[in-house]
All heavy atoms as a GROMACS GRO file, in nm:
protein
  611
    1MET      N    1   1.768  -0.340  -2.195
    1MET     CA    2   1.662  -0.292  -2.109
    1MET      C    3   1.644  -0.387  -1.991
    1MET      O    4   1.637  -0.508  -2.008
    1MET     CB    5   1.534  -0.282  -2.189
    1MET     CG    6   1.420  -0.225  -2.112
    1MET     SD    7   1.282  -0.196  -2.226
    1MET     CE    8   1.156  -0.164  -2.109
    2GLU      N    9   1.638  -0.331  -1.874
    2GLU     CA   10   1.626  -0.409  -1.752
    2GLU      C   11   1.485  -0.464  -1.735
    2GLU      O   12   1.386  -0.394  -1.753
    2GLU     CB   13   1.661  -0.318  -1.633
    2GLU     CG   14   1.660  -0.388  -1.501
    2GLU     CD   15   1.701  -0.296  -1.389
    2GLU    OE1   16   1.652  -0.182  -1.383
    2GLU    OE2   17   1.782  -0.340  -1.307
    3GLN      N   18   1.476  -0.592  -1.700
    3GLN     CA   19   1.346  -0.653  -1.678
    3GLN      C   20   1.304  -0.630  -1.533
    3GLN      O   21   1.382  -0.652  -1.441
    3GLN     CB   22   1.351  -0.803  -1.707
    3GLN     CG   23   1.216  -0.868  -1.694
    3GLN     CD   24   1.219  -1.014  -1.734
    3GLN    OE1   25   1.323  -1.069  -1.765
    3GLN    NE2   26   1.104  -1.076  -1.734
    4LEU      N   27   1.182  -0.584  -1.515
    4LEU     CA   28   1.129  -0.558  -1.382
    4LEU      C   29   1.013  -0.654  -1.353
    4LEU      O   30   0.938  -0.691  -1.443
    4LEU     CB   31   1.082  -0.413  -1.368
    4LEU     CG   32   1.190  -0.307  -1.383
    4LEU    CD1   33   1.130  -0.168  -1.378
    4LEU    CD2   34   1.295  -0.321  -1.273
    5PHE      N   35   1.001  -0.691  -1.228
    5PHE     CA   36   0.897  -0.783  -1.183
    5PHE      C   37   0.809  -0.714  -1.080
    5PHE      O   38   0.859  -0.644  -0.992
    5PHE     CB   39   0.961  -0.907  -1.120
    5PHE     CG   40   1.043  -0.988  -1.216
    5PHE    CD1   41   1.173  -0.951  -1.246
    5PHE    CD2   42   0.989  -1.100  -1.276
    5PHE    CE1   43   1.248  -1.025  -1.335
    5PHE    CE2   44   1.064  -1.175  -1.366
    5PHE     CZ   45   1.193  -1.138  -1.396
    6THR      N   46   0.679  -0.738  -1.090
    6THR     CA   47   0.587  -0.682  -0.990
    6THR      C   48   0.607  -0.757  -0.858
    6THR      O   49   0.667  -0.865  -0.854
    6THR     CB   50   0.440  -0.696  -1.033
    6THR    OG1   51   0.408  -0.836  -1.039
    6THR    CG2   52   0.414  -0.629  -1.167
    7ILE      N   53   0.552  -0.701  -0.754
    7ILE     CA   54   0.564  -0.765  -0.624
    7ILE      C   55   0.495  -0.901  -0.624
    7ILE      O   56   0.541  -0.996  -0.562
    7ILE     CB   57   0.510  -0.672  -0.512
    7ILE    CG1   58   0.554  -0.720  -0.374
    7ILE    CG2   59   0.359  -0.656  -0.522
    7ILE    CD1   60   0.528  -0.620  -0.263
    8GLY      N   61   0.386  -0.913  -0.700
    8GLY     CA   62   0.316  -1.041  -0.711
    8GLY      C   63   0.399  -1.146  -0.783
    8GLY      O   64   0.402  -1.263  -0.744
    9GLN      N   65   0.465  -1.104  -0.889
    9GLN     CA   66   0.552  -1.196  -0.962
    9GLN      C   67   0.668  -1.241  -0.875
    9GLN      O   68   0.704  -1.359  -0.873
    9GLN     CB   69   0.604  -1.130  -1.090
    9GLN     CG   70   0.498  -1.106  -1.194
    9GLN     CD   71   0.548  -1.019  -1.308
    9GLN    OE1   72   0.626  -0.926  -1.289
    9GLN    NE2   73   0.503  -1.051  -1.431
   10LEU      N   74   0.728  -1.147  -0.802
   10LEU     CA   75   0.841  -1.179  -0.714
   10LEU      C   76   0.795  -1.275  -0.604
   10LEU      O   77   0.865  -1.370  -0.570
   10LEU     CB   78   0.898  -1.051  -0.653
   10LEU     CG   79   1.033  -1.062  -0.587
   10LEU    CD1   80   1.142  -1.091  -0.689
   10LEU    CD2   81   1.066  -0.936  -0.510
   11SER      N   82   0.676  -1.250  -0.553
   11SER     CA   83   0.618  -1.336  -0.450
   11SER      C   84   0.606  -1.480  -0.499
   11SER      O   85   0.642  -1.574  -0.428
   11SER     CB   86   0.480  -1.282  -0.410
   11SER     OG   87   0.411  -1.373  -0.330
   12LYS      N   88   0.559  -1.498  -0.620
   12LYS     CA   89   0.543  -1.632  -0.677
   12LYS      C   90   0.678  -1.697  -0.708
   12LYS      O   91   0.698  -1.816  -0.683
   12LYS     CB   92   0.458  -1.627  -0.803
   12LYS     CG   93   0.312  -1.601  -0.774
   12LYS     CD   94   0.231  -1.592  -0.900
   12LYS     CE   95   0.087  -1.558  -0.865
   12LYS     NZ   96   0.006  -1.534  -0.985
   13LEU      N   97   0.771  -1.618  -0.760
   13LEU     CA   98   0.903  -1.672  -0.795
   13LEU      C   99   0.978  -1.724  -0.673
   13LEU      O  100   1.048  -1.825  -0.679
   13LEU     CB  101   0.989  -1.564  -0.863
   13LEU     CG  102   0.960  -1.535  -1.009
   13LEU    CD1  103   1.038  -1.412  -1.053
   13LEU    CD2  104   0.998  -1.654  -1.095
   14PHE      N  105   0.966  -1.652  -0.560
   14PHE     CA  106   1.044  -1.686  -0.441
   14PHE      C  107   0.960  -1.750  -0.331
   14PHE      O  108   1.012  -1.777  -0.223
   14PHE     CB  109   1.114  -1.560  -0.387
   14PHE     CG  110   1.231  -1.520  -0.470
   14PHE    CD1  111   1.214  -1.435  -0.579
   14PHE    CD2  112   1.358  -1.568  -0.444
   14PHE    CE1  113   1.322  -1.397  -0.657
   14PHE    CE2  114   1.466  -1.532  -0.522
   14PHE     CZ  115   1.448  -1.446  -0.629
   15ASN      N  116   0.830  -1.772  -0.359
   15ASN     CA  117   0.740  -1.831  -0.260
   15ASN      C  118   0.742  -1.753  -0.128
   15ASN      O  119   0.758  -1.810  -0.021
   15ASN     CB  120   0.773  -1.978  -0.238
   15ASN     CG  121   0.661  -2.052  -0.170
   15ASN    OD1  122   0.544  -2.017  -0.185
   15ASN    ND2  123   0.696  -2.154  -0.094
   16ILE      N  124   0.731  -1.622  -0.142
   16ILE     CA  125   0.728  -1.531  -0.027
   16ILE      C  126   0.598  -1.452  -0.035
   16ILE      O  127   0.561  -1.405  -0.142
   16ILE     CB  128   0.848  -1.434  -0.029
   16ILE    CG1  129   0.979  -1.512  -0.020
   16ILE    CG2  130   0.838  -1.333   0.084
   16ILE    CD1  131   1.102  -1.427  -0.037
   17LYS      N  132   0.532  -1.437   0.076
   17LYS     CA  133   0.404  -1.366   0.077
   17LYS      C  134   0.425  -1.218   0.045
   17LYS      O  135   0.525  -1.158   0.085
   17LYS     CB  136   0.336  -1.381   0.212
   17LYS     CG  137   0.294  -1.524   0.240
   17LYS     CD  138   0.228  -1.536   0.374
   17LYS     CE  139   0.189  -1.681   0.397
   17LYS     NZ  140   0.126  -1.700   0.527
   18VAL      N  141   0.328  -1.161  -0.026
   18VAL     CA  142   0.333  -1.019  -0.063
   18VAL      C  143   0.346  -0.930   0.060
   18VAL      O  144   0.428  -0.837   0.061
   18VAL     CB  145   0.212  -0.980  -0.151
   18VAL    CG1  146   0.203  -0.830  -0.168
   18VAL    CG2  147   0.221  -1.048  -0.287
   19PRO      N  148   0.269  -0.955   0.168
   19PRO     CA  149   0.286  -0.870   0.288
   19PRO      C  150   0.428  -0.873   0.344
   19PRO      O  151   0.477  -0.772   0.396
   19PRO     CB  152   0.186  -0.928   0.388
   19PRO     CG  153   0.081  -0.992   0.303
   19PRO     CD  154   0.157  -1.047   0.184
   20THR      N  155   0.496  -0.987   0.330
   20THR     CA  156   0.635  -0.997   0.376
   20THR      C  157   0.724  -0.907   0.293
   20THR      O  158   0.810  -0.835   0.347
   20THR     CB  159   0.683  -1.143   0.369
   20THR    OG1  160   0.599  -1.224   0.451
   20THR    CG2  161   0.828  -1.155   0.415
   21LEU      N  162   0.704  -0.907   0.161
   21LEU     CA  163   0.784  -0.820   0.074
   21LEU      C  164   0.755  -0.673   0.103
   21LEU      O  165   0.846  -0.590   0.102
   21LEU     CB  166   0.756  -0.853  -0.073
   21LEU     CG  167   0.807  -0.990  -0.119
   21LEU    CD1  168   0.753  -1.024  -0.256
   21LEU    CD2  169   0.959  -0.994  -0.117
   22ARG      N  170   0.630  -0.641   0.132
   22ARG     CA  171   0.596  -0.503   0.169
   22ARG      C  172   0.664  -0.464   0.300
   22ARG      O  173   0.711  -0.352   0.316
   22ARG     CB  174   0.444  -0.487   0.180
   22ARG     CG  175   0.375  -0.489   0.046
   22ARG     CD  176   0.228  -0.459   0.061
   22ARG     NE  177   0.163  -0.464  -0.068
   22ARG     CZ  178   0.051  -0.530  -0.094
   22ARG    NH1  179  -0.011  -0.596   0.002
   22ARG    NH2  180  -0.001  -0.528  -0.214
   23TYR      N  181   0.668  -0.558   0.393
   23TYR     CA  182   0.736  -0.534   0.520
   23TYR      C  183   0.885  -0.511   0.499
   23TYR      O  184   0.944  -0.420   0.559
   23TYR     CB  185   0.713  -0.651   0.617
   23TYR     CG  186   0.788  -0.637   0.746
   23TYR    CD1  187   0.750  -0.542   0.840
   23TYR    CD2  188   0.898  -0.717   0.774
   23TYR    CE1  189   0.820  -0.528   0.959
   23TYR    CE2  190   0.969  -0.705   0.892
   23TYR     CZ  191   0.929  -0.609   0.983
   23TYR     OH  192   1.000  -0.594   1.100
   24TYR      N  193   0.947  -0.592   0.414
   24TYR     CA  194   1.090  -0.574   0.385
   24TYR      C  195   1.116  -0.436   0.327
   24TYR      O  196   1.218  -0.373   0.356
   24TYR     CB  197   1.140  -0.681   0.289
   24TYR     CG  198   1.149  -0.821   0.346
   24TYR    CD1  199   1.168  -0.930   0.262
   24TYR    CD2  200   1.140  -0.846   0.483
   24TYR    CE1  201   1.178  -1.059   0.313
   24TYR    CE2  202   1.148  -0.974   0.534
   24TYR     CZ  203   1.168  -1.080   0.448
   24TYR     OH  204   1.177  -1.208   0.498
   25ASP      N  205   1.023  -0.386   0.246
   25ASP     CA  206   1.034  -0.250   0.192
   25ASP      C  207   1.022  -0.148   0.305
   25ASP      O  208   1.102  -0.056   0.317
   25ASP     CB  209   0.928  -0.228   0.085
   25ASP     CG  210   0.927  -0.087   0.028
   25ASP    OD1  211   1.026  -0.012   0.046
   25ASP    OD2  212   0.828  -0.051  -0.037
   26GLU      N  213   0.922  -0.168   0.389
   26GLU     CA  214   0.893  -0.074   0.499
   26GLU      C  215   1.012  -0.058   0.594
   26GLU      O  216   1.043   0.053   0.638
   26GLU     CB  217   0.772  -0.125   0.576
   26GLU     CG  218   0.725  -0.036   0.688
   26GLU     CD  219   0.606  -0.097   0.761
   26GLU    OE1  220   0.511  -0.141   0.692
   26GLU    OE2  221   0.610  -0.102   0.886
   27VAL      N  222   1.078  -0.169   0.625
   27VAL     CA  223   1.190  -0.164   0.720
   27VAL      C  224   1.323  -0.136   0.651
   27VAL      O  225   1.427  -0.127   0.717
   27VAL     CB  226   1.200  -0.292   0.806
   27VAL    CG1  227   1.077  -0.309   0.890
   27VAL    CG2  228   1.230  -0.414   0.722
   28GLY      N  229   1.323  -0.125   0.518
   28GLY     CA  230   1.444  -0.090   0.445
   28GLY      C  231   1.534  -0.207   0.413
   28GLY      O  232   1.650  -0.188   0.378
   29LEU      N  233   1.482  -0.328   0.423
   29LEU     CA  234   1.563  -0.447   0.395
   29LEU      C  235   1.572  -0.476   0.246
   29LEU      O  236   1.678  -0.514   0.195
   29LEU     CB  237   1.504  -0.567   0.468
   29LEU     CG  238   1.587  -0.693   0.475
   29LEU    CD1  239   1.723  -0.666   0.539
   29LEU    CD2  240   1.513  -0.799   0.554
   30LEU      N  241   1.462  -0.457   0.175
   30LEU     CA  242   1.459  -0.481   0.031
   30LEU      C  243   1.368  -0.376  -0.034
   30LEU      O  244   1.247  -0.394  -0.040
   30LEU     CB  245   1.409  -0.621  -0.003
   30LEU     CG  246   1.409  -0.658  -0.151
   30LEU    CD1  247   1.552  -0.672  -0.203
   30LEU    CD2  248   1.332  -0.787  -0.175
   31LYS      N  249   1.428  -0.268  -0.076
   31LYS     CA  250   1.354  -0.160  -0.141
   31LYS      C  251   1.333  -0.194  -0.288
   31LYS      O  252   1.423  -0.248  -0.352
   31LYS     CB  253   1.430  -0.027  -0.131
   31LYS     CG  254   1.438   0.029   0.010
   31LYS     CD  255   1.304   0.085   0.047
   31LYS     CE  256   1.310   0.162   0.177
   31LYS     NZ  257   1.177   0.208   0.214
   32PRO      N  258   1.216  -0.165  -0.343
   32PRO     CA  259   1.193  -0.191  -0.485
   32PRO      C  260   1.288  -0.108  -0.572
   32PRO      O  261   1.329   0.001  -0.534
   32PRO     CB  262   1.049  -0.146  -0.508
   32PRO     CG  263   0.989  -0.131  -0.374
   32PRO     CD  264   1.100  -0.108  -0.278
   33ALA      N  265   1.319  -0.161  -0.690
   33ALA     CA  266   1.403  -0.088  -0.784
   33ALA      C  267   1.328   0.034  -0.837
   33ALA      O  268   1.389   0.136  -0.869
   33ALA     CB  269   1.445  -0.179  -0.899
   34LYS      N  270   1.196   0.021  -0.845
   34LYS     CA  271   1.114   0.130  -0.899
   34LYS      C  272   0.976   0.124  -0.836
   34LYS      O  273   0.924   0.015  -0.809
   34LYS     CB  274   1.103   0.114  -1.051
   34LYS     CG  275   1.019   0.218  -1.120
   34LYS     CD  276   1.009   0.189  -1.269
   34LYS     CE  277   0.912   0.288  -1.332
   34LYS     NZ  278   0.888   0.258  -1.473
   35ILE      N  279   0.917   0.240  -0.812
   35ILE     CA  280   0.779   0.250  -0.766
   35ILE      C  281   0.706   0.344  -0.860
   35ILE      O  282   0.752   0.455  -0.886
   35ILE     CB  283   0.769   0.302  -0.621
   35ILE    CG1  284   0.839   0.206  -0.525
   35ILE    CG2  285   0.623   0.320  -0.581
   35ILE    CD1  286   0.840   0.251  -0.381
   36ASN      N  287   0.593   0.299  -0.914
   36ASN     CA  288   0.511   0.382  -1.001
   36ASN      C  289   0.444   0.489  -0.916
   36ASN      O  290   0.374   0.459  -0.820
   36ASN     CB  291   0.406   0.296  -1.072
   36ASN     CG  292   0.325   0.374  -1.172
   36ASN    OD1  293   0.265   0.477  -1.139
   36ASN    ND2  294   0.320   0.326  -1.294
   37ASN      N  295   0.467   0.615  -0.951
   37ASN     CA  296   0.414   0.726  -0.872
   37ASN      C  297   0.262   0.732  -0.870
   37ASN      O  298   0.203   0.777  -0.772
   37ASN     CB  299   0.469   0.859  -0.923
   37ASN     CG  300   0.617   0.875  -0.894
   37ASN    OD1  301   0.667   0.819  -0.797
   37ASN    ND2  302   0.687   0.949  -0.978
   38LYS      N  303   0.199   0.688  -0.977
   38LYS     CA  304   0.052   0.695  -0.985
   38LYS      C  305  -0.015   0.576  -0.916
   38LYS      O  306  -0.110   0.593  -0.840
   38LYS     CB  307   0.007   0.703  -1.131
   38LYS     CG  308   0.045   0.832  -1.198
   38LYS     CD  309  -0.006   0.837  -1.341
   38LYS     CE  310   0.040   0.968  -1.406
   38LYS     NZ  311  -0.003   0.977  -1.545
   39THR      N  312   0.034   0.457  -0.944
   39THR     CA  313  -0.031   0.337  -0.891
   39THR      C  314   0.032   0.287  -0.761
   39THR      O  315  -0.028   0.206  -0.690
   39THR     CB  316  -0.024   0.222  -0.993
   39THR    OG1  317   0.113   0.188  -1.014
   39THR    CG2  318  -0.091   0.260  -1.123
   40HIS      N  319   0.152   0.334  -0.731
   40HIS     CA  320   0.231   0.290  -0.615
   40HIS      C  321   0.270   0.143  -0.623
   40HIS      O  322   0.304   0.082  -0.523
   40HIS     CB  323   0.158   0.320  -0.483
   40HIS     CG  324   0.129   0.465  -0.465
   40HIS    ND1  325   0.225   0.558  -0.436
   40HIS    CD2  326   0.012   0.533  -0.475
   40HIS    CE1  327   0.170   0.678  -0.429
   40HIS    NE2  328   0.040   0.666  -0.452
   41TYR      N  329   0.262   0.085  -0.743
   41TYR     CA  330   0.308  -0.053  -0.763
   41TYR      C  331   0.459  -0.057  -0.744
   41TYR      O  332   0.532   0.031  -0.787
   41TYR     CB  333   0.274  -0.103  -0.903
   41TYR     CG  334   0.132  -0.146  -0.924
   41TYR    CD1  335   0.031  -0.115  -0.834
   41TYR    CD2  336   0.097  -0.220  -1.035
   41TYR    CE1  337  -0.100  -0.155  -0.855
   41TYR    CE2  338  -0.034  -0.261  -1.058
   41TYR     CZ  339  -0.131  -0.228  -0.966
   41TYR     OH  340  -0.260  -0.269  -0.988
   42ARG      N  341   0.504  -0.164  -0.681
   42ARG     CA  342   0.646  -0.186  -0.660
   42ARG      C  343   0.699  -0.277  -0.770
   42ARG      O  344   0.636  -0.376  -0.805
   42ARG     CB  345   0.670  -0.251  -0.525
   42ARG     CG  346   0.631  -0.166  -0.406
   42ARG     CD  347   0.630  -0.254  -0.280
   42ARG     NE  348   0.611  -0.178  -0.160
   42ARG     CZ  349   0.492  -0.154  -0.106
   42ARG    NH1  350   0.382  -0.199  -0.163
   42ARG    NH2  351   0.481  -0.084   0.005
   43TYR      N  352   0.818  -0.246  -0.820
   43TYR     CA  353   0.884  -0.327  -0.923
   43TYR      C  354   1.025  -0.361  -0.877
   43TYR      O  355   1.096  -0.276  -0.824
   43TYR     CB  356   0.889  -0.252  -1.056
   43TYR     CG  357   0.752  -0.226  -1.114
   43TYR    CD1  358   0.688  -0.106  -1.093
   43TYR    CD2  359   0.687  -0.324  -1.190
   43TYR    CE1  360   0.562  -0.081  -1.144
   43TYR    CE2  361   0.561  -0.300  -1.243
   43TYR     CZ  362   0.499  -0.179  -1.220
   43TYR     OH  363   0.374  -0.155  -1.271
   44TYR      N  364   1.062  -0.485  -0.899
   44TYR     CA  365   1.192  -0.535  -0.855
   44TYR      C  366   1.274  -0.582  -0.976
   44TYR      O  367   1.219  -0.637  -1.071
   44TYR     CB  368   1.174  -0.651  -0.757
   44TYR     CG  369   1.105  -0.609  -0.630
   44TYR    CD1  370   0.966  -0.605  -0.622
   44TYR    CD2  371   1.178  -0.571  -0.519
   44TYR    CE1  372   0.902  -0.563  -0.506
   44TYR    CE2  373   1.115  -0.529  -0.403
   44TYR     CZ  374   0.976  -0.526  -0.397
   44TYR     OH  375   0.914  -0.485  -0.283
   45SER      N  376   1.404  -0.561  -0.970
   45SER     CA  377   1.493  -0.600  -1.079
   45SER      C  378   1.557  -0.735  -1.050
   45SER      O  379   1.558  -0.782  -0.936
   45SER     CB  380   1.603  -0.495  -1.098
   45SER     OG  381   1.691  -0.498  -0.989
   46THR      N  382   1.611  -0.795  -1.154
   46THR     CA  383   1.678  -0.924  -1.138
   46THR      C  384   1.803  -0.912  -1.050
   46THR      O  385   1.842  -1.009  -0.987
   46THR     CB  386   1.717  -0.985  -1.274
   46THR    OG1  387   1.794  -0.888  -1.347
   46THR    CG2  388   1.594  -1.022  -1.355
   47GLN      N  389   1.861  -0.793  -1.043
   47GLN     CA  390   1.978  -0.773  -0.957
   47GLN      C  391   1.941  -0.791  -0.809
   47GLN      O  392   2.029  -0.819  -0.726
   47GLN     CB  393   2.040  -0.634  -0.977
   47GLN     CG  394   2.114  -0.618  -1.107
   47GLN     CD  395   2.023  -0.583  -1.223
   47GLN    OE1  396   1.904  -0.558  -1.207
   47GLN    NE2  397   2.078  -0.582  -1.343
   48GLN      N  398   1.814  -0.776  -0.776
   48GLN     CA  399   1.772  -0.788  -0.636
   48GLN      C  400   1.744  -0.933  -0.597
   48GLN      O  401   1.725  -0.961  -0.479
   48GLN     CB  402   1.647  -0.702  -0.613
   48GLN     CG  403   1.677  -0.554  -0.627
   48GLN     CD  404   1.552  -0.471  -0.617
   48GLN    OE1  405   1.468  -0.474  -0.705
   48GLN    NE2  406   1.541  -0.399  -0.507
   49PHE      N  407   1.745  -1.023  -0.693
   49PHE     CA  408   1.716  -1.163  -0.664
   49PHE      C  409   1.818  -1.222  -0.567
   49PHE      O  410   1.783  -1.296  -0.476
   49PHE     CB  411   1.714  -1.246  -0.792
   49PHE     CG  412   1.593  -1.226  -0.879
   49PHE    CD1  413   1.502  -1.124  -0.855
   49PHE    CD2  414   1.570  -1.310  -0.985
   49PHE    CE1  415   1.390  -1.106  -0.935
   49PHE    CE2  416   1.458  -1.293  -1.066
   49PHE     CZ  417   1.369  -1.192  -1.041
   50GLU      N  418   1.946  -1.190  -0.586
   50GLU     CA  419   2.050  -1.245  -0.498
   50GLU      C  420   2.029  -1.198  -0.354
   50GLU      O  421   2.039  -1.277  -0.260
   50GLU     CB  422   2.189  -1.205  -0.547
   50GLU     CG  423   2.300  -1.265  -0.464
   50GLU     CD  424   2.438  -1.230  -0.516
   50GLU    OE1  425   2.451  -1.178  -0.628
   50GLU    OE2  426   2.534  -1.257  -0.442
   51ARG      N  427   1.999  -1.070  -0.339
   51ARG     CA  428   1.975  -1.017  -0.205
   51ARG      C  429   1.856  -1.087  -0.140
   51ARG      O  430   1.861  -1.124  -0.022
   51ARG     CB  431   1.954  -0.865  -0.210
   51ARG     CG  432   1.936  -0.802  -0.073
   51ARG     CD  433   1.918  -0.651  -0.085
   51ARG     NE  434   1.898  -0.588   0.043
   51ARG     CZ  435   1.988  -0.516   0.107
   51ARG    NH1  436   2.106  -0.493   0.051
   51ARG    NH2  437   1.960  -0.463   0.224
   52LEU      N  438   1.750  -1.106  -0.216
   52LEU     CA  439   1.632  -1.173  -0.162
   52LEU      C  440   1.664  -1.318  -0.127
   52LEU      O  441   1.614  -1.370  -0.026
   52LEU     CB  442   1.515  -1.164  -0.259
   52LEU     CG  443   1.382  -1.217  -0.208
   52LEU    CD1  444   1.342  -1.154  -0.074
   52LEU    CD2  445   1.273  -1.194  -0.311
   53ASN      N  446   1.746  -1.384  -0.206
   53ASN     CA  447   1.789  -1.521  -0.173
   53ASN      C  448   1.863  -1.524  -0.040
   53ASN      O  449   1.841  -1.613   0.043
   53ASN     CB  450   1.880  -1.579  -0.282
   53ASN     CG  451   1.802  -1.645  -0.393
   53ASN    OD1  452   1.696  -1.701  -0.370
   53ASN    ND2  453   1.856  -1.639  -0.513
   54VAL      N  454   1.951  -1.428  -0.018
   54VAL     CA  455   2.027  -1.421   0.107
   54VAL      C  456   1.932  -1.393   0.224
   54VAL      O  457   1.941  -1.457   0.330
   54VAL     CB  458   2.139  -1.315   0.099
   54VAL    CG1  459   2.204  -1.295   0.235
   54VAL    CG2  460   2.242  -1.354  -0.005
   55ILE      N  461   1.840  -1.300   0.206
   55ILE     CA  462   1.743  -1.268   0.311
   55ILE      C  463   1.663  -1.393   0.347
   55ILE      O  464   1.645  -1.426   0.465
   55ILE     CB  465   1.648  -1.154   0.267
   55ILE    CG1  466   1.724  -1.023   0.254
   55ILE    CG2  467   1.531  -1.140   0.364
   55ILE    CD1  468   1.646  -0.912   0.183
   56THR      N  469   1.616  -1.464   0.245
   56THR     CA  470   1.536  -1.586   0.267
   56THR      C  471   1.617  -1.690   0.344
   56THR      O  472   1.567  -1.754   0.436
   56THR     CB  473   1.488  -1.642   0.132
   56THR    OG1  474   1.414  -1.542   0.064
   56THR    CG2  475   1.402  -1.765   0.152
   57TYR      N  476   1.743  -1.706   0.305
   57TYR     CA  477   1.830  -1.803   0.372
   57TYR      C  478   1.852  -1.765   0.518
   57TYR      O  479   1.839  -1.849   0.608
   57TYR     CB  480   1.964  -1.813   0.298
   57TYR     CG  481   2.063  -1.904   0.366
   57TYR    CD1  482   2.047  -2.042   0.362
   57TYR    CD2  483   2.172  -1.852   0.434
   57TYR    CE1  484   2.138  -2.126   0.424
   57TYR    CE2  485   2.262  -1.935   0.497
   57TYR     CZ  486   2.245  -2.071   0.492
   57TYR     OH  487   2.334  -2.155   0.555
   58LEU      N  488   1.884  -1.639   0.543
   58LEU     CA  489   1.910  -1.595   0.680
   58LEU      C  490   1.784  -1.602   0.766
   58LEU      O  491   1.791  -1.634   0.885
   58LEU     CB  492   1.969  -1.454   0.680
   58LEU     CG  493   2.108  -1.442   0.615
   58LEU    CD1  494   2.152  -1.296   0.610
   58LEU    CD2  495   2.209  -1.528   0.688
   59ARG      N  496   1.668  -1.574   0.708
   59ARG     CA  497   1.542  -1.587   0.782
   59ARG      C  498   1.515  -1.733   0.816
   59ARG      O  499   1.464  -1.764   0.923
   59ARG     CB  500   1.425  -1.528   0.704
   59ARG     CG  501   1.427  -1.377   0.694
   59ARG     CD  502   1.416  -1.305   0.830
   59ARG     NE  503   1.288  -1.333   0.891
   59ARG     CZ  504   1.269  -1.350   1.023
   59ARG    NH1  505   1.371  -1.338   1.106
   59ARG    NH2  506   1.151  -1.375   1.070
   60ALA      N  507   1.551  -1.824   0.725
   60ALA     CA  508   1.535  -1.968   0.751
   60ALA      C  509   1.622  -2.013   0.869
   60ALA      O  510   1.588  -2.109   0.939
   60ALA     CB  511   1.569  -2.048   0.627
   61LEU      N  512   1.730  -1.940   0.892
   61LEU     CA  513   1.818  -1.967   1.006
   61LEU      C  514   1.771  -1.893   1.132
   61LEU      O  515   1.842  -1.891   1.232
   61LEU     CB  516   1.962  -1.926   0.973
   61LEU     CG  517   2.029  -2.004   0.861
   61LEU    CD1  518   2.166  -1.946   0.832
   61LEU    CD2  519   2.039  -2.152   0.896
   62ASP      N  520   1.652  -1.831   1.123
   62ASP     CA  521   1.590  -1.756   1.234
   62ASP      C  522   1.670  -1.632   1.275
   62ASP      O  523   1.663  -1.590   1.390
   62ASP     CB  524   1.567  -1.846   1.356
   62ASP     CG  525   1.455  -1.945   1.332
   62ASP    OD1  526   1.361  -1.912   1.258
   62ASP    OD2  527   1.461  -2.056   1.390
   63LEU      N  528   1.745  -1.576   1.183
   63LEU     CA  529   1.815  -1.452   1.210
   63LEU      C  530   1.714  -1.338   1.212
   63LEU      O  531   1.631  -1.329   1.122
   63LEU     CB  532   1.920  -1.428   1.102
   63LEU     CG  533   2.049  -1.360   1.146
   63LEU    CD1  534   2.124  -1.448   1.244
   63LEU    CD2  535   2.136  -1.330   1.028
   64PRO      N  536   1.717  -1.252   1.312
   64PRO     CA  537   1.621  -1.141   1.318
   64PRO      C  538   1.647  -1.038   1.207
   64PRO      O  539   1.759  -1.026   1.157
   64PRO     CB  540   1.641  -1.080   1.456
   64PRO     CG  541   1.763  -1.141   1.513
   64PRO     CD  542   1.802  -1.259   1.430
   65ILE      N  543   1.543  -0.965   1.174
   65ILE     CA  544   1.550  -0.865   1.067
   65ILE      C  545   1.663  -0.764   1.094
   65ILE      O  546   1.738  -0.730   1.003
   65ILE     CB  547   1.415  -0.791   1.052
   65ILE    CG1  548   1.305  -0.889   1.009
   65ILE    CG2  549   1.426  -0.674   0.958
   65ILE    CD1  550   1.322  -0.946   0.871
   66ASP      N  551   1.676  -0.718   1.217
   66ASP     CA  552   1.780  -0.619   1.248
   66ASP      C  553   1.919  -0.674   1.221
   66ASP      O  554   2.007  -0.603   1.174
   66ASP     CB  555   1.768  -0.572   1.393
   66ASP     CG  556   1.650  -0.479   1.416
   66ASP    OD1  557   1.604  -0.416   1.318
   66ASP    OD2  558   1.603  -0.470   1.530
   67ALA      N  559   1.940  -0.801   1.252
   67ALA     CA  560   2.071  -0.862   1.226
   67ALA      C  561   2.096  -0.874   1.076
   67ALA      O  562   2.209  -0.854   1.030
   67ALA     CB  563   2.077  -1.001   1.292
   68ILE      N  564   1.991  -0.902   1.000
   68ILE     CA  565   2.007  -0.911   0.854
   68ILE      C  566   2.038  -0.774   0.797
   68ILE      O  567   2.124  -0.760   0.708
   68ILE     CB  568   1.881  -0.972   0.790
   68ILE    CG1  569   1.861  -1.115   0.838
   68ILE    CG2  570   1.891  -0.968   0.638
   68ILE    CD1  571   1.731  -1.178   0.797
   69LYS      N  572   1.973  -0.670   0.848
   69LYS     CA  573   2.001  -0.534   0.803
   69LYS      C  574   2.146  -0.498   0.831
   69LYS      O  575   2.213  -0.437   0.748
   69LYS     CB  576   1.906  -0.434   0.870
   69LYS     CG  577   1.766  -0.438   0.812
   69LYS     CD  578   1.668  -0.353   0.889
   69LYS     CE  579   1.702  -0.208   0.879
   69LYS     NZ  580   1.599  -0.123   0.945
   70GLN      N  581   2.197  -0.537   0.946
   70GLN     CA  582   2.337  -0.509   0.980
   70GLN      C  583   2.431  -0.588   0.890
   70GLN      O  584   2.538  -0.540   0.853
   70GLN     CB  585   2.365  -0.542   1.127
   70GLN     CG  586   2.301  -0.445   1.221
   70GLN     CD  587   2.327  -0.482   1.367
   70GLN    OE1  588   2.401  -0.577   1.396
   70GLN    NE2  589   2.268  -0.408   1.458
   71PHE      N  590   2.391  -0.708   0.852
   71PHE     CA  591   2.472  -0.792   0.763
   71PHE      C  592   2.495  -0.721   0.630
   71PHE      O  593   2.605  -0.724   0.576
   71PHE     CB  594   2.402  -0.926   0.740
   71PHE     CG  595   2.466  -1.013   0.636
   71PHE    CD1  596   2.580  -1.087   0.666
   71PHE    CD2  597   2.414  -1.020   0.508
   71PHE    CE1  598   2.640  -1.168   0.570
   71PHE    CE2  599   2.474  -1.100   0.412
   71PHE     CZ  600   2.586  -1.174   0.442
   72PHE      N  601   2.390  -0.657   0.578
   72PHE     CA  602   2.403  -0.585   0.451
   72PHE      C  603   2.466  -0.450   0.474
   72PHE      O  604   2.520  -0.391   0.389
   72PHE     CB  605   2.266  -0.569   0.384
   72PHE     CG  606   2.216  -0.697   0.324
   72PHE    CD1  607   2.105  -0.761   0.376
   72PHE    CD2  608   2.279  -0.755   0.215
   72PHE    CE1  609   2.059  -0.880   0.321
   72PHE    CE2  610   2.233  -0.873   0.160
   72PHE     CZ  611   2.121  -0.935   0.213
   0.00000   0.00000   0.00000
């Protein structure tokens, strides 16, 4: 069974603000693995950790969001 993490848990694990993760979802950079239809809570899988690590690294290099989207 796949372990899923809430957006708050992911925020704490990666030291990324929740609004930033919501923005990444909005622009299509990091879509949640699952969204609860009733609560609209976002859930992320461990498979997405690598992608988020790469996004974090490229943002630290001041790469714009559009360039990161093209990278993927």
